[in-house]
C-alpha positions in Angstrom: 115.5 69.4 92.1 117.0 71.2 95.2 116.7 74.5 93.5 113.0 73.9 92.8 112.4 73.1 96.5 114.4 76.2 97.5 112.4 78.4 95.2 109.2 77.0 96.6 110.4 77.9 100.1 111.1 81.5 99.0 107.7 81.8 97.2 105.8 80.5 100.2 107.9 82.3 102.8 108.0 85.8 101.5 104.2 86.4 101.5 104.0 85.0 105.1 106.8 87.3 106.2 105.4 90.4 104.4 101.7 89.9 105.1 101.5 87.7 108.2 98.1 88.7 109.5 96.5 88.3 106.1 97.9 84.8 105.9 96.6 84.0 109.4 93.2 85.4 108.5 93.1 83.2 105.4 93.9 80.2 107.5 91.1 81.1 109.9 88.7 81.4 107.0 89.7 78.0 105.7 89.4 76.5 109.2 85.9 77.9 109.4 84.7 75.9 106.4 82.1 73.4 107.6 81.8 75.1 111.0 78.9 77.0 112.4 80.9 80.2 112.6 81.3 82.4 109.6 84.8 82.8 108.1 84.4 86.5 107.9 83.7 86.7 111.7 86.8 84.9 112.8 89.9 86.9 113.6 93.3 85.4 114.1 95.1 85.7 117.4 98.0 88.1 117.7 100.5 85.3 118.2 99.4 83.6 114.9 100.4 86.7 113.0 103.8 87.0 114.7 104.4 83.2 114.2 103.6 83.6 110.5 106.1 86.5 110.2 108.9 84.5 111.9 108.3 81.3 110.1 107.9 83.1 106.7 111.2 84.9 107.2 112.8 81.6 108.2 111.5 79.8 105.2 112.7 82.6 102.9 116.2 82.6 104.4 116.5 78.8 104.1 115.3 79.0 100.5 117.7 81.7 99.6 120.6 79.9 101.3 119.7 76.7 99.4 119.6 78.7 96.1 123.1 80.1 96.8 124.5 76.7 97.7 122.9 74.9 94.8 
């Protein structure tokens, strides 16, 4: 079960680390649902992309470490 959770961390973390601004843009589009603003008009902040990159790399590293230990 731990290896499944570790694999999930890697699968979620790698795209956030590799394509952080695309992930942030997707989040902005999802947040715009039901709003008056269009999802295509919203742009993520610079810090959101950097945060995605750092957290994605962290999730991936934790996932790989758990896979090695398990």
